[in-house]
C-alpha positions in Angstrom: -79.5 30.0 -123.8 -76.8 28.9 -121.4 -75.7 26.5 -124.1 -75.1 29.3 -126.5 -73.4 31.6 -124.1 -71.0 28.8 -123.2 -70.3 28.1 -126.9 -69.6 31.9 -127.4 -67.1 31.9 -124.5 -65.3 28.9 -125.8 -64.9 30.3 -129.2 -63.5 33.6 -127.7 -61.2 31.6 -125.7 -59.9 29.7 -128.7 -59.3 32.8 -130.6 -57.5 34.4 -127.7 -55.3 31.2 -127.5 -54.7 31.3 -131.3 -53.8 34.8 -131.2 -51.3 34.3 -128.4 -49.6 31.3 -130.0 -49.4 33.2 -133.3 -47.5 36.4 -131.8 -44.5 37.3 -134.0 -40.9 37.9 -132.9 -39.8 41.3 -133.2 -37.6 42.0 -136.1 -35.0 44.7 -136.2 -35.6 47.0 -139.3 -33.4 50.1 -138.7 -30.2 49.9 -140.8 -27.8 52.5 -142.4 -26.6 55.7 -141.0 -28.4 58.2 -138.5 -27.3 61.6 -137.6 -28.7 64.3 -135.0 -28.7 68.0 -135.3 -25.1 68.1 -133.6 -23.8 65.9 -136.5 -23.3 62.7 -134.0 -23.3 59.6 -136.0 -24.6 56.0 -135.8 -24.4 53.4 -138.2 -26.0 50.1 -137.9 -25.3 47.3 -140.4 -26.1 43.7 -140.4 -22.9 41.6 -139.3 -21.8 39.3 -142.2 -19.6 37.3 -139.7 -20.5 33.6 -139.1 -18.5 33.4 -135.7 -19.8 36.7 -134.4 -23.5 37.4 -135.6 -25.3 40.3 -134.8 -25.3 44.1 -135.8 -22.3 46.3 -136.5 -22.9 49.3 -134.5 -20.6 52.3 -134.8 -21.0 55.3 -132.7 -19.4 58.8 -133.3 -20.2 61.1 -130.4 -18.6 64.6 -130.1 -14.9 63.3 -130.2 -15.4 59.8 -129.1 -15.6 56.8 -131.5 -16.5 53.3 -130.8 -17.6 50.3 -132.7 -18.4 46.6 -132.3 -20.6 43.9 -133.1 -23.6 43.7 -130.5 -26.5 41.4 -130.3 -30.3 42.3 -130.5 -32.3 41.7 -127.2 -36.0 41.9 -127.4 -36.8 45.2 -129.3 -33.3 46.6 -128.8 -29.8 46.3 -129.8 -27.6 46.1 -126.6 -23.9 45.6 -125.8 -20.5 47.0 -125.2 -18.7 48.9 -128.0 -15.5 49.1 -126.4 -12.7 46.8 -127.8 -11.9 43.7 -125.7 -8.2 45.0 -125.1 -9.2 48.4 -123.7 -10.1 49.2 -120.2 -13.4 50.1 -119.3 -16.8 49.8 -121.1 -19.2 51.7 -123.4 -22.4 50.0 -123.2 -25.1 51.2 -125.3 -28.7 50.4 -126.1 -30.3 51.1 -129.4 -34.1 51.2 -129.8 -36.6 52.2 -132.8 -38.0 55.6 -132.4 -40.6 57.3 -134.6 -41.1 56.3 -138.1 -37.4 55.9 -139.2 -35.2 57.1 -136.1 -33.4 55.4 -133.4 -33.0 56.1 -129.7 -29.2 55.7 -128.5 -28.9 55.5 -124.9 -25.6 55.5 -123.0 -25.1 53.4 -119.8 -24.2 55.9 -117.1 -25.8 58.9 -118.9 -26.7 60.1 -122.1 -29.5 60.0 -124.7 -29.4 60.9 -128.5 -32.3 61.0 -130.7 -31.1 60.2 -134.4 -32.9 60.2 -137.6 -32.2 58.2 -140.8 -29.8 59.7 -143.3 -30.0 59.0 -146.9 -26.7 58.0 -148.7 -26.6 59.0 -152.2 -26.3 56.1 -154.7 -23.0 57.4 -156.0 -21.5 57.5 -152.4 -19.4 54.6 -151.1 -18.2 53.5 -147.5 -14.8 53.2 -146.1 -14.4 51.3 -142.9 -11.4 51.5 -140.8 -10.6 49.5 -137.8 -7.8 47.9 -135.7 -6.6 44.6 -134.7 -4.9 44.2 -131.5 -4.0 47.1 -129.2 -3.3 50.2 -131.0 -4.9 53.5 -132.5 -5.2 55.5 -135.6 -5.8 58.9 -136.9 -6.9 60.1 -140.4 -7.2 63.4 -142.3 -8.7 64.4 -145.5 -6.8 65.4 -148.7 -6.1 69.0 -147.7 -5.3 68.2 -144.1 -2.3 67.0 -142.0 -2.3 64.1 -139.6 -2.5 65.4 -136.1 0.0 64.8 -133.6 0.7 61.3 -132.1 -1.2 62.4 -128.8 -4.2 62.5 -130.9 -4.3 59.1 -132.4 -7.4 57.9 -130.6 -9.5 56.2 -133.0 -10.0 52.5 -132.9 -12.6 52.2 -135.6 -14.5 54.7 -137.9 -16.9 54.7 -140.9 -16.5 57.2 -143.7 -19.1 58.0 -146.3 -17.7 59.7 -149.2 -19.7 61.0 -152.3 -16.6 61.1 -154.6 -13.2 59.8 -155.0 -10.6 61.4 -152.3 -7.2 60.8 -151.0 -7.2 60.1 -147.3 -4.1 59.9 -144.9 -3.9 57.4 -142.1 -1.5 57.0 -139.2 -1.2 54.0 -136.8 0.3 54.3 -133.3 0.7 51.0 -131.1 -0.5 50.8 -127.5 2.0 50.1 -124.6 3.7 46.9 -125.1 2.5 46.5 -128.6 3.9 47.3 -131.8 2.4 48.4 -135.3 2.9 45.6 -138.0 0.8 46.6 -141.3 -2.0 47.8 -142.9 -4.5 45.5 -144.6 -6.6 46.9 -147.4 -9.6 44.8 -148.3 -8.3 41.7 -147.0 -4.9 41.8 -148.5 -1.5 43.3 -147.1 -1.3 46.8 -148.1 1.8 48.6 -146.3 4.3 48.1 -143.4 4.5 51.9 -143.1 2.6 53.5 -140.1 1.4 56.4 -142.0 -0.1 55.9 -145.3 -2.1 57.9 -148.1 -4.9 56.0 -149.8 -6.8 57.1 -152.8 -10.4 55.9 -152.0 -12.6 55.2 -155.0 -14.8 52.8 -153.9 -16.1 50.7 -150.9 -12.9 50.0 -148.7 -12.1 48.1 -145.7 -8.8 49.3 -143.8 -7.5 47.5 -141.0 -4.2 48.6 -138.6 -2.6 45.4 -137.4 -0.8 45.2 -134.1 1.1 42.6 -132.2 2.7 42.3 -129.0 6.3 43.5 -128.9 9.2 41.1 -129.2 10.5 40.7 -125.4 14.0 41.5 -126.5 15.3 44.5 -128.4 16.8 43.4 -131.9 16.7 46.4 -134.1 20.1 48.3 -134.6 21.9 50.1 -137.4 21.3 53.2 -139.3 17.9 54.8 -139.7 16.7 57.9 -141.7 13.7 59.7 -142.0 12.0 61.6 -144.9 13.6 64.9 -143.7 17.0 63.5 -143.6 17.3 63.2 -139.9 19.6 60.4 -138.8 19.2 57.8 -135.8 21.8 55.1 -135.1 21.5 52.2 -132.8 24.1 49.7 -132.0 24.8 47.3 -128.9 27.2 48.8 -126.3 30.0 46.7 -125.1 31.4 49.3 -122.9 32.1 48.2 -119.4 29.9 49.6 -116.7 27.8 51.2 -119.8 25.7 48.1 -120.8 22.7 49.0 -123.1 22.4 50.3 -126.5 24.3 53.4 -128.1 21.8 55.8 -129.6 22.9 58.6 -131.6 20.7 61.0 -133.5 21.0 64.0 -135.8 17.8 66.0 -135.6 18.2 69.0 -137.8 20.9 71.0 -136.2 21.1 69.1 -132.9 23.1 66.1 -132.4 23.1 63.9 -129.5 24.3 60.6 -128.3 24.9 58.2 -125.4 24.3 54.8 -123.8 20.8 54.3 -122.5 19.3 51.1 -121.3 16.6 48.6 -122.4 13.2 48.8 -120.8 11.2 46.0 -121.5 10.6 46.5 -125.5 11.8 50.2 -125.6 15.2 51.9 -125.3 14.6 55.1 -123.0 17.1 57.5 -121.3 18.9 60.9 -121.6 21.3 61.4 -124.4 22.3 65.0 -123.0 26.1 65.0 -122.1 26.8 64.9 -118.5 28.4 68.5 -118.6 25.5 70.0 -120.2 22.5 71.6 -118.5 19.1 70.1 -119.0 18.3 66.8 -120.6 17.5 65.2 -123.9 15.4 62.3 -122.8 14.2 60.2 -125.7 12.2 56.9 -126.1 12.9 54.4 -129.1 10.5 51.7 -129.9 9.8 49.4 -132.9 7.6 50.4 -135.6 6.5 48.4 -138.6 8.5 45.6 -139.8 11.8 47.0 -139.5 11.6 50.7 -138.4 11.9 52.9 -135.6 9.8 55.7 -133.5 11.9 58.3 -131.7 9.9 60.2 -129.1 11.5 63.1 -127.6 10.4 63.9 -124.1 8.8 67.4 -124.3 7.8 67.3 -127.8 8.5 65.8 -131.1 8.1 62.3 -132.7 10.2 60.9 -135.5 9.4 58.0 -137.7 12.7 56.3 -139.0 13.2 53.2 -141.6 16.5 51.6 -142.3 18.9 53.9 -144.3 20.5 52.5 -147.5 23.9 53.5 -146.1 24.4 50.9 -143.3 28.0 50.4 -144.0 28.8 54.2 -143.6 28.9 54.0 -140.0 32.5 54.4 -138.2 32.6 52.8 -134.8 35.2 53.9 -132.2 35.7 52.0 -129.1 37.7 53.7 -126.2 38.6 51.8 -123.1 41.0 51.7 -120.1 43.4 49.1 -119.0 44.4 49.6 -115.4 43.2 52.2 -112.9 42.4 55.5 -114.9 39.8 57.6 -116.7 39.5 59.2 -120.2 37.6 61.9 -121.7 37.0 63.0 -125.4 35.7 65.8 -127.5 35.1 66.5 -131.2 37.7 68.6 -132.7 41.0 69.7 -131.3 40.3 71.3 -128.2 41.2 69.8 -124.8 38.4 67.5 -123.4 37.0 68.3 -120.0 37.4 65.9 -117.4 34.3 65.3 -115.0 35.6 63.6 -111.8 31.8 63.1 -110.9 31.2 61.2 -114.1 34.5 59.5 -115.2 34.5 57.5 -118.2 36.3 54.1 -118.3 34.9 53.4 -121.8 33.1 55.0 -124.6 31.7 54.3 -127.8 31.4 56.6 -130.9 29.2 56.3 -133.9 30.1 58.3 -136.8 28.3 58.6 -140.3 31.3 60.5 -141.8 35.1 61.1 -141.0 35.7 63.4 -138.2 38.6 64.7 -135.9 38.6 63.8 -132.0 40.8 64.6 -129.2 41.2 61.9 -126.4 42.7 62.6 -122.8 43.9 60.0 -120.2 43.4 60.9 -116.5 45.2 59.4 -113.5 42.0 59.4 -111.4 43.5 56.4 -109.1 46.2 57.1 -106.6 49.1 54.9 -107.3 48.8 54.8 -110.9 50.1 56.5 -113.9 49.3 56.9 -117.5 51.6 54.7 -119.8 50.5 54.8 -123.6 47.7 54.7 -125.9 47.2 51.6 -127.9 45.7 51.9 -131.3 44.1 49.0 -133.1 46.3 46.5 -131.1 49.6 48.5 -131.6 51.5 51.1 -129.2 50.4 54.5 -130.7 51.7 57.3 -128.3 53.0 58.0 -124.9 51.2 61.6 -124.9 48.1 61.8 -122.4 46.6 63.7 -124.9 46.2 62.7 -128.7 44.1 64.1 -131.7 42.9 61.5 -134.5 41.2 62.0 -137.8 38.8 59.0 -137.5 38.0 57.7 -141.2 37.6 54.3 -140.1 36.4 52.2 -137.3 39.1 52.0 -134.3 39.9 50.6 -131.1 41.7 52.6 -128.6 43.0 51.7 -125.2 44.5 54.2 -122.5 47.1 52.0 -120.6 47.6 52.9 -116.9 50.4 51.1 -114.9 51.0 51.1 -111.1 53.7 53.6 -110.0 56.9 52.4 -109.2 57.6 55.1 -106.1 
């Protein structure tokens, strides 16, 4: 009897060991699109990247959108969906729930119960992501792109049931610039804003790269509304930087502003005017410029076809004195707190300007104006029709008294 019991116990132990040794590894099965009653969306797709295997997980919760490749850990998918170049984290854990649902848990708070959403056979997927530090926005066929402040996406997955045109806009992060859009693995456009007719599965990537360390873009730039932006290197003594002139609808401003790292930034409002007109100019795309006006307004410029149309007028002082100038034939105002000893004027078409010389230093007196290397006038105030690039010098001499 004891022998029989021992045999039974041995058999049970053998079966137990066999069962333990044959335990199968958990296989993740939930793949596709999942939504909840608040229209939050999670998509889970098997990554086809050999260098970064795992699961492509995208999360759109309210106005937040994150996406990245994360790994399976036991019976869950776990990882950080925030891009490597962003500060902070967005760590999630995804587990299977119910018959076909998932449970999304956010580190730091928040759980979401989502169920599988059927995608019709006629639908197709559009994946939009970024490479480098930058953001994008998008809008459907009947909508406009939002303002630049609302460019917050780094990845998004769209599911469309029929062909539709979408607009996409890209904005670089600080210290970076937009380079191009890549569509289905091929270069598509260097314009920051594009409209694409989506008719099938599509992958769009907005590519950003670190800015050049020195400012190199100059010339005449124009936008689709006929606004003009000119950028030229300033060689005015005491006013080193870049001359920036802009004609925006009915407003015209111009002045020399400094280079700050990878941008040009400063106030273009004249010294005698109240208020300010602070602008930031940054590179955009392969050869364009983005002009941002403090307090509102962003303008996207590309090189104008009329690069040779600019008239550049340099005005300098020889000796101890000051100058002033104004458009038209009125006497320009002299501002002792902000005296000019040099100036640069950029014009897109001929114009009349009046120039005046002021003896701002005791013991010196005005002698003459020199125009393009030749003596022009002994009058302190002159009016010129500027139809071509010109060099003017106000000459001052020491008084003989």
